[in-house]
RODREN-940510 format. One line per 5 residues: number of its first residue (from 1); their letters; for each residue x, y, z of N, C-alpha, C, O. Coordinates in Angstrom, 1 decimal. Layout:
// residues N
NUM) A) X,Y,Z,X,Y,Z,X,Y,Z,X,Y,Z ~ ...
//
This chain:
// residues 266
1) MNSRL) 150.8,124.4,87.0,150.4,124.4,85.6,151.7,124.4,84.8,152.2,125.4,84.4 ~ 152.1,123.2,84.5,153.4,123.0,83.8,153.2,122.1,82.6,152.6,121.0,82.7 ~ 153.6,122.6,81.4,153.3,121.8,80.2,154.1,120.5,80.1,153.8,119.6,79.4 ~ 155.1,120.4,81.0,155.9,119.1,81.0,155.2,118.1,81.8,155.5,116.9,81.6 ~ 154.3,118.4,82.6,153.6,117.4,83.4,152.5,116.8,82.6,151.8,117.4,81.8
6) KWEKF) 152.3,115.5,82.8,151.2,114.7,82.1,150.0,114.6,83.0,149.0,113.9,82.6 ~ 150.0,115.2,84.1,148.8,115.2,85.0,148.7,116.5,85.8,149.7,117.2,85.8 ~ 147.6,116.7,86.3,147.3,117.9,87.1,146.3,117.6,88.2,145.6,116.6,88.1 ~ 146.4,118.4,89.3,145.4,118.2,90.4,144.1,118.6,89.9,143.9,119.6,89.3 ~ 143.1,117.7,90.3,141.7,118.1,89.9,140.8,118.0,91.1,140.7,116.9,91.7
11) WYSDW) 140.3,119.1,91.6,139.5,119.2,92.8,138.1,118.9,92.4,137.3,119.8,92.1 ~ 137.7,117.6,92.5,136.4,117.2,92.0,135.3,117.7,92.9,134.2,118.0,92.5 ~ 135.6,118.0,94.2,134.6,118.5,95.1,134.2,120.0,94.7,133.1,120.4,94.8 ~ 135.2,120.7,94.2,134.9,122.1,93.7,134.1,122.0,92.4,133.2,122.8,92.2 ~ 134.4,121.0,91.6,133.7,120.8,90.4,132.2,120.6,90.7,131.3,121.1,90.0
16) LSDMN) 132.0,119.7,91.6,130.6,119.3,91.9,129.8,120.4,92.7,128.6,120.4,92.6 ~ 130.5,121.2,93.4,129.9,122.2,94.2,129.7,123.5,93.5,129.1,124.5,94.0 ~ 130.2,123.6,92.3,130.1,124.9,91.4,128.7,124.8,90.8,128.5,124.1,89.8 ~ 127.7,125.6,91.4,126.4,125.5,90.9,126.2,126.1,89.5,125.4,125.6,88.7 ~ 127.0,127.1,89.1,127.0,127.6,87.8,127.3,126.5,86.8,126.7,126.4,85.7
21) LQRAT) 128.3,125.7,87.1,128.7,124.6,86.2,127.7,123.5,86.2,127.4,122.9,85.2 ~ 127.1,123.2,87.4,126.2,122.1,87.5,124.8,122.4,86.8,124.1,121.5,86.4 ~ 124.5,123.7,86.7,123.3,124.1,85.9,123.4,124.0,84.4,122.4,123.9,83.7 ~ 124.7,123.9,84.0,124.9,123.8,82.5,124.6,122.3,82.0,124.6,121.4,82.8 ~ 124.5,122.2,80.7,124.2,120.9,80.1,125.5,120.1,80.1,126.6,120.6,80.4
26) IEVRG) 125.3,118.8,79.9,126.5,117.9,79.9,127.4,118.2,78.7,128.6,118.1,78.9 ~ 126.9,118.7,77.6,127.9,119.1,76.5,128.7,120.3,76.9,129.8,120.4,76.5 ~ 128.1,121.3,77.7,128.9,122.4,78.1,129.9,122.0,79.1,131.1,122.5,79.1 ~ 129.6,121.1,80.1,130.5,120.7,81.0,131.7,119.9,80.4,132.8,120.0,80.7 ~ 131.3,119.1,79.4,132.4,118.4,78.6,133.3,119.3,77.9,134.5,119.1,77.8
31) AWINT) 132.7,120.4,77.3,133.5,121.3,76.6,134.5,122.1,77.5,135.6,122.4,77.2 ~ 134.0,122.4,78.7,134.8,123.1,79.7,136.0,122.2,80.2,137.1,122.7,80.3 ~ 135.7,121.0,80.5,136.8,120.1,81.0,137.9,119.9,79.9,139.0,119.8,80.2 ~ 137.4,119.9,78.6,138.3,119.8,77.5,139.1,121.1,77.4,140.3,121.0,77.0 ~ 138.5,122.2,77.6,139.2,123.5,77.6,140.3,123.5,78.7,141.4,124.0,78.4
36) LCVMW) 139.9,123.0,79.9,140.9,123.0,81.0,142.1,122.1,80.6,143.3,122.5,80.9 ~ 141.9,121.0,80.0,143.0,120.1,79.6,143.9,120.8,78.6,145.1,120.7,78.7 ~ 143.4,121.6,77.7,144.2,122.3,76.7,145.0,123.4,77.4,146.2,123.6,77.1 ~ 144.4,124.1,78.4,145.1,125.1,79.2,146.2,124.5,80.0,147.4,125.0,80.0 ~ 146.0,123.3,80.6,147.1,122.7,81.4,148.2,122.3,80.4,149.4,122.4,80.8
41) HDGTF) 147.8,121.8,79.3,148.9,121.3,78.3,149.7,122.5,77.8,150.9,122.3,77.7 ~ 149.1,123.6,77.6,149.8,124.8,77.0,150.4,125.6,78.1,151.2,126.6,77.8 ~ 150.1,125.3,79.4,150.7,126.1,80.5,150.2,127.5,80.5,151.0,128.4,80.8 ~ 148.9,127.7,80.3,148.3,129.0,80.4,146.9,129.0,81.1,146.4,127.9,81.3 ~ 146.4,130.1,81.4,145.1,130.2,82.0,144.0,130.8,81.1,142.9,131.0,81.5
46) EITES) 144.4,131.2,79.9,143.5,131.8,78.9,143.8,131.3,77.5,145.0,131.1,77.2 ~ 142.8,131.2,76.7,142.9,130.8,75.3,142.0,131.7,74.5,140.8,131.9,74.9 ~ 142.5,132.1,73.4,141.8,132.9,72.4,141.7,132.2,71.1,142.7,131.8,70.5 ~ 140.4,132.0,70.7,140.2,131.3,69.4,139.0,131.9,68.7,138.2,132.6,69.3 ~ 138.9,131.7,67.4,137.7,132.0,66.6,136.7,131.0,66.9,136.9,130.0,67.5
51) LEGWA) 135.5,131.2,66.4,134.4,130.2,66.6,134.8,128.9,66.0,134.5,127.8,66.5 ~ 135.4,129.0,64.8,135.8,127.7,64.1,136.9,127.0,64.9,137.0,125.8,65.0 ~ 137.8,127.8,65.5,138.8,127.2,66.4,138.3,126.6,67.6,138.7,125.5,67.9 ~ 137.3,127.2,68.2,136.7,126.5,69.4,135.9,125.3,69.0,135.9,124.3,69.7 ~ 135.3,125.3,67.8,134.7,124.1,67.3,135.6,122.9,67.2,135.3,121.8,67.5
56) RVWGC) 136.9,123.2,66.7,137.9,122.2,66.6,138.4,121.7,68.0,138.6,120.5,68.2 ~ 138.5,122.6,68.9,138.9,122.3,70.3,137.9,121.4,70.9,138.2,120.4,71.6 ~ 136.6,121.7,70.7,135.6,120.9,71.4,135.1,119.7,70.6,134.3,118.9,71.0 ~ 135.5,119.6,69.3,135.1,118.5,68.5,133.7,118.6,68.1,133.0,117.5,68.2 ~ 133.2,119.7,67.7,131.7,119.9,67.4,131.6,120.8,66.2,132.6,121.3,65.7
61) TSTTA) 130.4,121.0,65.8,130.1,122.0,64.7,130.1,123.4,65.2,130.1,123.7,66.4 ~ 130.2,124.3,64.2,130.2,125.7,64.6,128.9,126.1,65.3,128.9,127.0,66.2 ~ 127.8,125.5,64.9,126.5,125.8,65.5,126.5,125.4,67.0,126.1,126.2,67.9 ~ 127.0,124.2,67.3,127.1,123.7,68.6,128.1,124.6,69.4,127.9,124.9,70.6 ~ 129.2,125.0,68.8,130.2,125.8,69.5,129.6,127.2,69.9,129.9,127.7,70.9
66) ERIKL) 128.8,127.7,69.0,128.1,129.0,69.3,127.2,128.8,70.5,127.1,129.7,71.4 ~ 126.5,127.7,70.6,125.6,127.4,71.7,126.4,127.3,73.0,126.0,127.8,74.1 ~ 127.5,126.6,72.9,128.4,126.4,74.1,128.9,127.7,74.6,129.0,128.0,75.8 ~ 129.4,128.5,73.6,129.9,129.8,74.0,128.9,130.7,74.7,129.3,131.3,75.7 ~ 127.7,130.7,74.2,126.7,131.5,74.9,126.4,131.0,76.3,126.1,131.7,77.2
71) SFSSN) 126.5,129.6,76.5,126.2,129.0,77.8,127.3,129.4,78.8,127.1,129.7,79.9 ~ 128.6,129.4,78.3,129.7,129.9,79.1,129.5,131.3,79.6,129.7,131.6,80.8 ~ 129.0,132.2,78.7,128.8,133.6,79.1,127.6,133.7,80.1,127.7,134.4,81.1 ~ 126.5,133.0,79.8,125.3,133.2,80.6,125.4,132.5,82.0,124.9,133.1,83.0 ~ 126.1,131.4,82.1,126.3,130.7,83.4,127.5,131.1,84.1,127.7,130.7,85.3
76) KICDF) 128.3,132.0,83.6,129.5,132.6,84.2,130.4,131.5,84.7,131.0,131.5,85.8 ~ 130.6,130.5,83.8,131.5,129.4,84.1,132.9,129.9,84.1,133.8,129.3,84.9 ~ 133.3,130.8,83.3,134.6,131.4,83.2,134.5,132.8,82.8,133.4,133.3,82.5 ~ 135.6,133.5,82.9,135.7,134.9,82.4,135.6,134.8,80.8,136.4,134.1,80.2 ~ 134.7,135.6,80.3,134.4,135.5,78.8,134.6,136.8,78.2,134.1,137.8,78.6
81) YDDGN) 135.4,136.9,77.1,135.7,138.1,76.4,135.5,137.9,74.9,136.1,137.0,74.3 ~ 134.7,138.8,74.3,134.5,138.7,72.9,134.9,140.1,72.3,134.4,141.1,72.7 ~ 136.0,140.0,71.4,136.5,141.3,70.9,135.7,141.9,69.8,136.0,142.9,69.2 ~ 134.6,141.2,69.4,133.7,141.8,68.3,134.1,141.4,66.9,133.4,141.7,66.0 ~ 135.3,140.8,66.8,135.8,140.4,65.5,135.7,138.9,65.3,136.3,138.3,64.4
86) GNVTL) 134.9,138.2,66.1,134.8,136.8,66.0,135.7,136.0,66.9,135.6,134.7,66.9 ~ 136.6,136.7,67.6,137.6,136.0,68.5,137.0,136.0,69.9,136.6,137.1,70.4 ~ 137.1,134.9,70.5,136.5,134.7,71.9,137.7,134.2,72.8,138.4,133.3,72.5 ~ 137.8,134.9,74.0,138.9,134.5,74.9,138.2,134.0,76.2,137.3,134.6,76.7 ~ 138.6,132.8,76.6,138.1,132.1,77.8,139.2,132.1,78.8,140.3,131.7,78.5
91) VCRRL) 138.9,132.5,80.1,139.9,132.6,81.1,139.4,131.8,82.3,138.3,132.0,82.8 ~ 140.2,130.9,82.8,139.9,130.1,84.0,140.3,130.9,85.2,141.5,131.2,85.4 ~ 139.4,131.2,86.0,139.7,132.1,87.2,140.6,131.4,88.2,141.5,132.0,88.7 ~ 140.4,130.1,88.4,141.2,129.4,89.3,142.7,129.3,88.9,143.6,129.6,89.7 ~ 142.9,128.9,87.6,144.3,128.9,87.1,144.9,130.2,87.1,146.1,130.3,87.4
96) KREVK) 144.2,131.3,86.8,144.7,132.6,86.9,145.2,133.0,88.3,146.2,133.6,88.5 ~ 144.3,132.6,89.3,144.7,132.9,90.7,145.9,132.1,91.1,146.8,132.7,91.8 ~ 146.0,130.9,90.7,147.2,130.1,91.1,148.5,130.6,90.4,149.5,130.6,91.1 ~ 148.4,131.1,89.2,149.6,131.7,88.5,150.0,132.9,89.3,151.2,133.1,89.5 ~ 149.0,133.7,89.7,149.3,135.0,90.4,150.0,134.7,91.7,150.9,135.4,92.1
101) ERQNL) 149.5,133.7,92.4,150.1,133.3,93.7,151.5,132.8,93.6,152.4,133.1,94.4 ~ 151.8,132.0,92.5,153.1,131.5,92.3,154.1,132.6,91.9,155.2,132.6,92.4 ~ 153.6,133.6,91.1,154.4,134.7,90.8,154.7,135.6,92.0,155.9,136.0,92.1 ~ 153.8,135.7,92.9,154.0,136.5,94.1,155.0,135.8,95.0,155.9,136.5,95.6 ~ 155.0,134.5,95.0,156.0,133.7,95.8,157.3,133.9,95.2,158.3,134.1,96.0
106) KNRVR) 157.5,133.8,93.9,158.8,134.0,93.3,159.3,135.4,93.5,160.5,135.6,93.8 ~ 158.4,136.4,93.5,158.9,137.8,93.8,159.4,137.9,95.2,160.4,138.6,95.4 ~ 158.7,137.3,96.2,159.2,137.4,97.6,160.5,136.7,97.7,161.4,137.2,98.4 ~ 160.7,135.5,97.1,161.9,134.8,97.2,163.1,135.6,96.6,164.2,135.7,97.1 ~ 162.8,136.2,95.4,163.8,137.0,94.7,164.2,138.2,95.6,165.4,138.5,95.7
111) AFRLK) 163.2,138.8,96.2,163.5,140.0,97.0,164.3,139.6,98.3,165.2,140.3,98.7 ~ 164.0,138.4,98.8,164.8,138.0,100.0,166.2,137.7,99.6,167.1,138.0,100.4 ~ 166.4,137.1,98.4,167.8,136.7,98.0,168.6,138.0,97.7,169.8,138.1,98.0 ~ 167.9,139.0,97.1,168.6,140.2,96.8,169.0,140.9,98.1,170.1,141.5,98.2 ~ 168.1,140.9,99.1,168.4,141.5,100.4,169.6,140.8,101.0,170.4,141.5,101.6
116) AECNA) 169.6,139.5,100.9,170.7,138.7,101.5,172.0,139.1,100.8,173.1,139.2,101.5 ~ 172.0,139.2,99.5,173.2,139.5,98.8,173.7,140.9,99.1,174.9,141.2,99.2 ~ 172.8,141.9,99.3,173.2,143.2,99.7,173.8,143.3,101.0,174.8,144.0,101.3 ~ 173.2,142.5,102.0,173.8,142.4,103.3,175.2,141.8,103.3,176.0,142.1,104.2 ~ 175.4,140.9,102.3,176.7,140.2,102.3,177.9,141.2,101.9,179.0,140.9,102.2
121) HVTPD) 177.5,142.3,101.2,178.6,143.2,100.8,178.8,144.3,101.8,179.7,145.2,101.6 ~ 178.1,144.3,102.9,178.3,145.3,103.9,179.7,145.1,104.6,180.1,143.9,104.8 ~ 180.4,146.1,104.9,181.7,146.0,105.6,181.5,145.2,106.8,180.8,145.5,107.7 ~ 182.3,144.1,107.0,182.1,143.2,108.2,182.5,144.0,109.4,183.4,144.9,109.4 ~ 181.9,143.5,110.5,182.2,144.1,111.8,183.5,143.4,112.4,183.5,142.3,112.8
126) VTVDV) 184.6,144.2,112.3,185.9,143.6,112.7,186.1,143.9,114.2,186.1,145.1,114.6 ~ 186.4,142.9,115.0,186.7,143.1,116.4,187.9,142.3,116.7,188.3,141.4,116.0 ~ 188.5,142.6,117.9,189.7,141.9,118.3,189.4,141.2,119.6,188.9,141.9,120.6 ~ 189.6,139.9,119.7,189.4,139.1,120.9,190.5,139.4,121.8,191.7,139.0,121.5 ~ 190.3,140.0,123.0,191.3,140.2,124.0,191.1,139.4,125.2,191.5,139.9,126.3
131) TPNVT) 190.6,138.2,125.1,190.4,137.4,126.3,191.8,137.1,126.9,192.7,136.7,126.1 ~ 192.0,137.1,128.2,193.3,136.8,128.8,193.8,135.4,128.4,193.0,134.5,128.3 ~ 195.1,135.3,128.2,195.8,134.0,127.9,195.3,133.4,126.6,195.5,132.2,126.4 ~ 194.7,134.2,125.7,194.3,133.8,124.4,194.9,134.6,123.4,194.9,135.8,123.4 ~ 195.5,134.0,122.4,196.1,134.7,121.3,195.1,135.6,120.6,194.1,135.0,120.1
136) PHVTH) 195.2,136.9,120.5,194.2,137.7,119.8,194.0,137.3,118.3,195.0,136.9,117.7 ~ 192.8,137.2,117.9,192.5,136.8,116.6,191.4,137.6,116.0,190.3,137.8,116.7 ~ 191.5,138.1,114.8,190.5,139.0,114.2,189.3,138.1,113.8,189.5,137.1,113.1 ~ 188.1,138.5,114.2,186.9,137.7,113.9,186.0,138.6,113.0,186.0,139.8,113.1 ~ 185.2,137.9,112.2,184.2,138.6,111.4,182.8,138.1,111.7,182.6,136.9,112.0
141) RGLEA) 181.8,139.0,111.6,180.4,138.6,111.8,180.0,137.6,110.8,180.3,137.7,109.6 ~ 179.3,136.6,111.3,178.8,135.5,110.4,179.8,134.4,110.2,179.4,133.3,109.7 ~ 181.1,134.6,110.7,182.1,133.5,110.5,182.4,133.0,111.9,182.3,133.7,112.9 ~ 182.8,131.7,112.0,183.1,131.0,113.2,184.4,131.6,113.7,185.4,131.7,113.0 ~ 184.5,132.1,115.0,185.7,132.6,115.6,186.6,131.4,115.9,186.3,130.5,116.5
146) KRLRG) 187.8,131.6,115.3,188.8,130.5,115.4,189.9,131.0,116.4,190.7,131.9,116.1 ~ 190.0,130.3,117.5,191.0,130.7,118.5,191.8,129.4,118.9,191.1,128.4,119.3 ~ 193.1,129.4,118.9,193.9,128.3,119.3,194.4,128.6,120.7,195.1,129.6,120.9 ~ 194.0,127.8,121.7,194.3,128.1,123.1,195.5,127.5,123.6,195.9,127.7,124.8 ~ 196.2,126.7,122.9,197.5,126.1,123.4,197.9,124.9,122.5,197.2,124.6,121.5
151) PEEQE) 199.0,124.3,122.8,199.5,123.2,122.0,198.5,122.0,121.9,198.4,121.4,120.9 ~ 197.8,121.7,123.1,196.9,120.6,123.1,195.8,120.8,122.1,195.5,119.9,121.3 ~ 195.2,122.0,122.1,194.1,122.3,121.2,194.6,122.4,119.7,193.8,122.1,118.8 ~ 195.8,122.9,119.5,196.4,123.0,118.2,196.5,121.6,117.6,196.2,121.4,116.5 ~ 196.9,120.6,118.5,197.0,119.3,118.0,195.7,118.7,117.7,195.5,117.9,116.7
156) KKGTA) 194.7,119.1,118.5,193.3,118.6,118.2,192.7,119.1,117.0,192.1,118.4,116.1 ~ 192.9,120.5,116.8,192.4,121.1,115.6,193.1,120.8,114.3,192.5,120.7,113.3 ~ 194.4,120.5,114.4,195.2,120.2,113.2,195.8,121.5,112.6,195.2,122.5,112.8 ~ 196.9,121.3,111.9,197.5,122.5,111.3,197.5,122.2,109.8,197.3,121.1,109.3 ~ 197.8,123.3,109.0,197.7,123.2,107.6,198.9,122.4,107.1,200.0,122.5,107.6
161) RSDGK) 198.7,121.6,106.0,199.8,120.8,105.4,200.4,121.7,104.3,199.9,122.8,104.0 ~ 201.5,121.2,103.8,202.3,121.9,102.7,201.4,122.1,101.5,201.6,123.0,100.7 ~ 200.5,121.1,101.2,199.7,121.2,100.0,198.4,122.1,100.2,197.6,122.1,99.3 ~ 198.3,122.7,101.4,197.2,123.6,101.6,196.0,122.9,102.2,195.0,123.6,102.6 ~ 195.9,121.6,102.3,194.8,120.9,102.8,194.9,120.8,104.3,196.1,120.7,104.8
166) PSLRA) 193.8,120.7,105.1,193.9,120.5,106.5,194.5,119.2,106.9,194.2,118.2,106.2 ~ 195.4,119.1,107.9,196.0,117.9,108.3,195.0,117.0,109.1,194.0,117.5,109.5 ~ 195.3,115.8,109.2,194.4,114.8,109.9,194.2,115.2,111.3,195.2,115.5,112.1 ~ 193.0,115.3,111.8,192.7,115.7,113.2,193.1,114.5,114.1,193.0,113.3,113.7 ~ 193.5,114.9,115.3,193.9,113.9,116.2,192.8,113.0,116.7,193.0,111.9,117.2
171) DVPPE) 191.5,113.5,116.7,190.4,112.7,117.2,189.7,111.9,116.2,188.6,111.3,116.4 ~ 190.3,111.7,115.0,189.7,110.8,114.0,190.2,109.4,114.3,191.4,109.2,114.5 ~ 189.3,108.4,114.4,189.7,107.1,114.8,190.7,106.5,113.8,190.5,106.8,112.6 ~ 191.7,105.8,114.2,192.8,105.3,113.3,192.2,104.4,112.2,192.6,104.5,111.0 ~ 191.2,103.6,112.5,190.6,102.7,111.5,189.8,103.4,110.5,189.4,102.9,109.5
176) LADLE) 189.5,104.7,110.7,188.8,105.5,109.7,189.6,106.7,109.2,189.1,107.6,108.5 ~ 190.9,106.7,109.5,191.8,107.8,109.1,192.0,107.9,107.6,192.2,109.0,107.2 ~ 191.8,106.9,106.9,192.0,107.0,105.4,190.8,107.4,104.7,190.8,107.5,103.5 ~ 189.7,107.7,105.4,188.5,108.2,104.7,188.6,109.7,104.7,188.1,110.4,105.6 ~ 189.2,110.2,103.6,189.4,111.7,103.5,188.1,112.5,103.5,188.1,113.6,104.1
181) LYAED) 187.1,111.9,102.9,185.8,112.7,102.8,185.3,112.9,104.2,184.8,114.0,104.5 ~ 185.4,111.9,105.1,184.8,112.1,106.4,185.9,112.8,107.3,185.5,113.6,108.2 ~ 187.1,112.7,107.1,188.2,113.3,107.9,188.1,114.8,107.7,188.5,115.6,108.6 ~ 187.6,115.3,106.6,187.5,116.7,106.3,186.2,117.3,106.8,186.0,118.5,106.8 ~ 185.3,116.5,107.4,184.0,117.0,107.9,184.2,117.4,109.3,184.3,116.6,110.2
186) QKLCD) 184.3,118.7,109.5,184.5,119.3,110.9,183.5,118.8,111.9,183.9,118.4,113.0 ~ 182.2,118.9,111.5,181.2,118.6,112.5,181.2,117.1,112.9,181.1,116.7,114.0 ~ 181.5,116.3,111.9,181.6,114.8,112.2,182.8,114.5,113.0,182.7,113.7,114.0 ~ 183.9,115.1,112.7,185.2,114.8,113.5,185.0,115.2,115.0,185.5,114.6,115.9 ~ 184.3,116.3,115.2,184.1,116.8,116.6,183.3,115.8,117.4,183.3,115.8,118.6
191) RWATL) 182.5,114.9,116.7,181.6,114.0,117.5,182.0,112.5,117.4,181.3,111.6,117.9 ~ 183.1,112.2,116.7,183.5,110.8,116.6,183.6,110.1,118.0,183.1,109.0,118.2 ~ 184.3,110.8,118.9,184.5,110.1,120.2,183.2,109.9,120.9,183.1,108.9,121.8 ~ 182.1,110.6,120.7,180.8,110.4,121.3,180.0,109.4,120.5,179.3,108.6,121.1 ~ 180.0,109.5,119.2,179.1,108.7,118.4,179.5,107.2,118.4,178.6,106.4,118.5
196) LPVWV) 180.8,106.9,118.2,181.2,105.6,118.0,180.8,104.7,119.2,180.2,103.6,118.9 ~ 181.0,105.0,120.4,180.6,104.2,121.5,179.0,104.0,121.6,178.5,102.9,121.9 ~ 178.3,105.1,121.3,176.9,105.0,121.2,176.4,104.0,120.2,175.5,103.2,120.4 ~ 177.0,104.1,119.0,176.6,103.2,117.9,176.9,101.8,118.2,176.1,100.9,117.9 ~ 178.1,101.5,118.8,178.4,100.1,119.1,177.4,99.5,120.1,177.1,98.3,119.9
201) KAYPG) 177.0,100.3,121.1,176.0,99.8,122.0,174.6,99.7,121.4,173.8,98.7,121.7 ~ 174.2,100.6,120.6,172.9,100.7,120.0,172.7,99.6,118.9,171.6,99.1,118.7 ~ 173.8,99.3,118.2,173.6,98.3,117.1,174.6,97.2,117.3,175.6,97.1,116.6 ~ 174.4,96.3,118.2,175.3,95.2,118.5,175.5,94.2,117.4,176.5,93.5,117.4 ~ 174.5,94.1,116.5,174.7,93.1,115.5,175.3,93.7,114.2,175.3,93.1,113.2
206) VDVVA) 175.9,94.9,114.3,176.5,95.5,113.2,178.0,95.8,113.4,178.4,96.2,114.5 ~ 178.8,95.6,112.4,180.2,96.0,112.4,180.2,97.5,112.1,180.2,97.9,110.9 ~ 180.3,98.3,113.1,180.1,99.8,112.9,181.2,100.3,112.0,180.8,101.1,111.1 ~ 182.4,100.0,112.2,183.5,100.5,111.4,183.3,100.1,109.9,183.5,100.9,109.0 ~ 183.0,98.8,109.7,182.8,98.4,108.3,181.6,99.1,107.6,181.7,99.5,106.5
211) EVRKA) 180.5,99.3,108.4,179.4,100.0,107.8,179.7,101.5,107.5,179.2,102.0,106.5 ~ 180.5,102.1,108.4,180.9,103.5,108.2,181.7,103.6,106.9,181.5,104.6,106.1 ~ 182.6,102.6,106.7,183.4,102.6,105.5,182.5,102.4,104.2,182.8,103.0,103.2 ~ 181.5,101.6,104.4,180.5,101.4,103.2,179.8,102.7,102.9,179.6,103.0,101.8 ~ 179.3,103.4,104.0,178.6,104.6,103.8,179.5,105.7,103.1,179.1,106.4,102.2
216) NAWEV) 180.8,105.7,103.5,181.8,106.6,102.8,181.9,106.3,101.4,182.0,107.1,100.5 ~ 182.0,105.0,101.1,182.2,104.5,99.7,181.0,104.9,98.8,181.1,105.3,97.7 ~ 179.8,104.8,99.5,178.5,105.2,98.8,178.5,106.7,98.4,178.1,107.1,97.4 ~ 179.0,107.5,99.4,179.0,109.0,99.1,180.1,109.3,98.1,179.8,110.2,97.3 ~ 181.2,108.6,98.1,182.2,108.9,97.1,181.7,108.5,95.7,182.0,109.3,94.7
221) ANPEK) 180.9,107.5,95.6,180.4,107.0,94.3,179.2,107.9,93.9,178.9,107.9,92.7 ~ 178.6,108.6,94.8,177.4,109.4,94.5,177.7,110.9,95.0,177.0,111.3,95.9 ~ 178.6,111.6,94.3,178.9,112.9,94.8,177.7,113.9,94.8,177.7,114.8,95.6 ~ 176.8,113.7,93.9,175.6,114.6,93.9,174.7,114.3,95.0,173.7,115.1,95.3 ~ 174.8,113.2,95.8,174.0,112.9,96.9,174.7,113.0,98.2,174.2,112.4,99.2
226) RKVNR) 175.8,113.7,98.3,176.6,113.7,99.5,175.8,114.5,100.6,175.1,115.4,100.3 ~ 175.9,114.0,101.8,175.1,114.5,102.9,175.7,115.7,103.6,177.0,115.9,103.7 ~ 174.9,116.5,104.2,175.3,117.6,105.0,175.4,117.2,106.5,176.4,117.5,107.2 ~ 174.3,116.6,107.0,174.3,116.1,108.4,174.7,114.7,108.4,173.9,113.8,108.4 ~ 176.0,114.4,108.4,176.5,113.0,108.4,176.2,112.2,109.6,176.0,111.0,109.5
231) PRFLT) 176.2,112.8,110.8,175.9,112.0,112.0,174.5,111.4,111.9,174.3,110.2,112.2 ~ 173.5,112.1,111.4,172.2,111.6,111.2,172.2,110.6,110.1,171.5,109.5,110.2 ~ 172.9,110.9,109.0,173.0,109.9,107.9,173.6,108.6,108.3,173.0,107.5,107.9 ~ 174.7,108.6,109.0,175.3,107.4,109.5,174.4,106.6,110.5,174.4,105.4,110.5 ~ 173.7,107.4,111.3,172.8,106.7,112.3,171.7,105.9,111.5,171.4,104.8,111.9
236) NWLSR) 171.1,106.6,110.5,170.1,105.9,109.7,170.7,104.7,109.0,170.0,103.7,108.8 ~ 171.9,104.9,108.5,172.6,103.8,107.7,172.8,102.6,108.7,172.5,101.4,108.3 ~ 173.3,102.8,109.9,173.5,101.7,110.8,172.2,101.1,111.3,172.1,99.9,111.5 ~ 171.1,101.9,111.4,169.8,101.4,111.8,169.3,100.4,110.7,168.8,99.4,111.1 ~ 169.5,100.8,109.5,169.0,99.9,108.4,169.9,98.6,108.4,169.4,97.5,108.1
241) AQDRP) 171.2,98.8,108.6,172.0,97.6,108.6,171.6,96.7,109.8,171.7,95.4,109.6 ~ 171.3,97.2,110.9,170.8,96.4,112.1,169.6,95.6,111.8,169.4,94.5,112.2 ~ 168.6,96.3,111.1,167.3,95.7,110.8,167.4,94.8,109.5,166.4,94.0,109.3 ~ 168.5,94.8,108.8,168.6,94.0,107.6,168.6,92.5,108.0,169.4,92.2,108.9 ~ 167.8,91.7,107.4,167.8,90.2,107.8,169.1,89.6,107.5,169.7,89.8,106.5
246) KFQPA) 169.6,88.8,108.5,170.8,88.1,108.3,170.5,86.7,107.8,169.8,85.9,108.5 ~ 171.1,86.3,106.7,170.8,85.0,106.1,171.8,84.0,106.6,173.0,84.1,106.4 ~ 171.3,83.0,107.3,172.1,81.9,107.9,172.1,80.7,107.0,171.0,80.4,106.4 ~ 173.2,80.0,106.8,173.1,78.8,105.9,172.2,77.7,106.6,172.2,77.6,107.8 ~ 171.5,77.0,105.8,170.6,76.0,106.3,171.4,74.9,107.0,172.5,74.5,106.5
251) PAVEK) 171.0,74.4,108.1,171.7,73.3,108.8,171.8,72.1,108.0,170.9,71.7,107.3 ~ 172.9,71.4,108.2,173.1,70.1,107.5,172.1,69.1,108.0,171.8,69.0,109.2 ~ 171.5,68.4,107.1,170.5,67.4,107.5,171.1,66.0,107.3,171.6,65.6,106.2 ~ 171.0,65.2,108.3,171.5,63.8,108.2,170.6,63.0,107.3,169.4,63.2,107.3 ~ 171.2,62.1,106.5,170.4,61.3,105.6,169.5,60.4,106.3,168.5,59.9,105.7
256) SQYEH) 169.8,60.1,107.6,168.9,59.2,108.3,167.5,59.7,108.5,166.5,59.0,108.7 ~ 167.3,61.1,108.3,166.0,61.6,108.4,165.1,61.3,107.2,163.9,61.4,107.3 ~ 165.8,60.9,106.1,165.1,60.6,104.9,165.2,59.1,104.5,165.1,58.7,103.4 ~ 165.3,58.3,105.6,165.4,56.8,105.3,164.2,56.3,104.7,164.2,55.3,104.0 ~ 163.0,56.9,105.0,161.8,56.4,104.5,161.7,56.7,103.0,160.9,56.1,102.3
261) IYGKE) 162.6,57.6,102.5,162.6,57.9,101.0,163.7,57.1,100.3,163.5,56.5,99.3 ~ 165.0,57.2,101.0,166.1,56.6,100.3,166.3,55.1,100.7,166.9,54.4,100.0 ~ 165.7,54.8,101.9,166.0,53.5,102.4,167.2,53.4,103.2,168.1,54.2,103.0 ~ 167.3,52.4,104.0,168.5,52.3,104.9,169.7,51.8,104.0,169.5,51.0,103.1 ~ 170.9,52.3,104.4,172.1,51.9,103.7,172.4,50.5,104.1,172.3,50.1,105.2
266) S) 172.8,49.7,103.1,173.1,48.3,103.4,174.5,48.1,103.9,174.9,47.0,104.2
//
């Protein structure tokens, strides 16, 4: 129930199966659907109006509005409240229930986030890795344990540059080394050696390196749409490139095929 929306879900089966509503006259049903439209527009599940106000909402006279009001009350089409001062409140039970369910969902989400924030401030569990032949490294719960096991793995992992950015990983393909966005993606770099041969075999009609560079350019141009799971994103990109129709130039046609139109050359 959002006032910004120009449409709402309408369960016509519930409308037709509501016997209280179906026993009412056509003018009462028309007044009720008009009331629902006003509620959807205003983003509420209840409206309070005087008799004259309801007559304006329903587009009828005060006498007809009084008859419709009594029908709402007697047929129990909605929750009906009369304050005795001429003001009548109509409440749609379905919309009220949906608002309550959405509010309960928001409360559960808020409670979950607050709990997560509270857990984040708990003193981390600090342990020391004493595995033989491994440089001890302090690890924290929830963080990836980073251990350098020797010169070979240090070269693979890369070391910090003077500007504070991670240096180029040794397993980044040279033809893709200038793609800084992808070179900084730890998960993608860990799988280059496995993914590239698979892609080359799976998509023989595609220049894999060229398409990867195109995908990188697209992400650079659309920073708000950058991907988290880039192996899946690049696989889908290459699949679309493979299925894209290849336009071949039309073969040259010899003039002799159209001699019956142009006539033979003299």
